[in-house]
Steps between C-alpha positions, in 0.01 A plus 500: 500500500610228742166321551628296808642808669177690422283222655715467812517874550118547482386185691318710761323690230399195322354350798300824572382514133392136503312540825317810372412328166369183671294697760370741237400228259331308772288810581444598143126404508421673821726803482551543125594871474756486795643179372555622144666824635730312728595244226591795272700656777695174548571482132646849506709422802635199316573712194689740722722219636599417148578867429713517815697182399547615132634834640738299718608297195573808300722641775696177560565450121575865415208510254403875512187470298366212718582678820358838395173350346405288798597762759269745324233235491543440873472878574178506294351192654545561875267799538248311291524213747418742794221653295332158450556431871300805575219370277508175688506666851222729414276255307134575519543832672437851358803675360570872434417613152858627473659165578518350149589814318777588749622132513518455114672847466769394747538151348507650145761756591705220658484294189619785285792586726617139523496458123759764471796283625431258204665770291825456701709544176374866470733690736262769630272223639776276623496598866155664532320220690765229566789343317755210530869530528736244369712303750837355441368139520251561223192550718285818535429707800179687547519873545238752589457791257347833588214569756262355234621147608295539808170557310391141502569488874303822546210342305530202737491723805188677362325156470620401849347819645166407329545155672551669830186717441291193423633332816410812703151485371464139584607568858215762521244221457391244773650198332868560536649166427522553125666839570763335721576255220537780254716692747742209510518489124560884481792468760659201312463659148622843629805357657574303188468818274723688743765226481492473126536880474786546746704191390423493129340149537237372251425141616299563813163663414370210289535255783373719774205633302401147405514385856292798610247430228480146607435602870241752378325248282482226768361760741240610242378141461496452869310832568252426234387186684342748734308669227175397333577365162216663317526851638867505626360672826608360828289191591299390813809332653714812471199693640498286812873515526490894487223528755684278753798738469345841432150493640584773764578755236207440270298818514305478166297234319340492157291199425423434135269253347434443130134543398338245275795256458264194486287685237799566291642153522159349407427728209844601366722220609756475783771653280302830519462454871874447534556821296265692738708383804825600329344841420415545870855393597648757252276776634614419860865510398455842327307651790683394823806661649748214534673690782203457736260254329493147381238329281394134531270258320334298774279271296310484177358852469618635846772762521651682791718816539669556838651826594784519749558817705328705228270803506120483476508746210718277299286197567183689381684628192626154415144349532364770282774447240416137492132566445564771233742278306265192523222730356712523180508122454224242407512370860362606836597467859347554843725690737504531880750740672580536864767707671625413851572810709789483740273553810254234381482183705372290209725206422583403150245218472219732590626771253510237225141413585393874474674533153336172386150627610552824308617295197164285518299812523666633186446156330128507592463829322664357189266197489193724556609706194571190294206272575575289191816369663440239758718527805712199577377305795 
């Protein structure tokens, strides 16, 4: 392996990997899970670059064992890289129960198929997946085998379709910036997979995927500055920004306020109070329809759900789901719901006050039933 040539050939990849590692390590305390995943992804990309270089060394030197071994390893690793990219792109979101079984089945089948070329001395398997022909100058030329050679590419296409589906789902929501970033990554990676498939290249996906991961991670860090660090719901600043842009299409409001937060903090500690706030946030995420609704944490114990061009029925169902799910926890909330009809002349601020009044009425009922808990003044 020519170290100098390897370094010069992979300078763009090294820069992208170094940038990813530095940014991820810097955010390790605040975004621990995402940072660890992206660091692991970077390590796999770096490993793939070594695999590609060793494959090239095998072909240049006419070393059949080296060329076959690292080509097989490359075919095995590339779909895994896309699989991990899906996990990164879909982090924190609900996945289909079939995702992991189907993914592991495809990856497992790909591993088994690409182990077969290692038995290149066994004639029946020589040209099943891929093989190398000897050139007069002592080098080796890559040759495709049967249609099974395209199986790793087919697995990659399946994962790309999953990425496209995730992107489409993101575009159904109101916050479309992250969907646009993911769409760019899908376009870049899809183009790269296509080029590698058509031209028998193996040195592009590692660089492009690392650059896409870097873009995605930087965007995640940037987006999360608009989220509340405790609950990971959108914060007050994002709420004001959304209202300034989308106020005219808001037609539903759910105001939520945690009951007894001061009592919990005083008697059980602030960590228990934080746990209650996180529980509420989780319930909101589980209950709202991200296509038409968005949840915010406005301040200490105040939460808000806005509905954009939604139906009254959906608003009422969502509020009832929130109430029912909270009843299964150790915490309680007061809820105020208001739907703005199309022919109603009420502006947003007036509608917000109506929802707030309904919430306070609900809260009064809670404190009447729980006289032992003093209401915060």
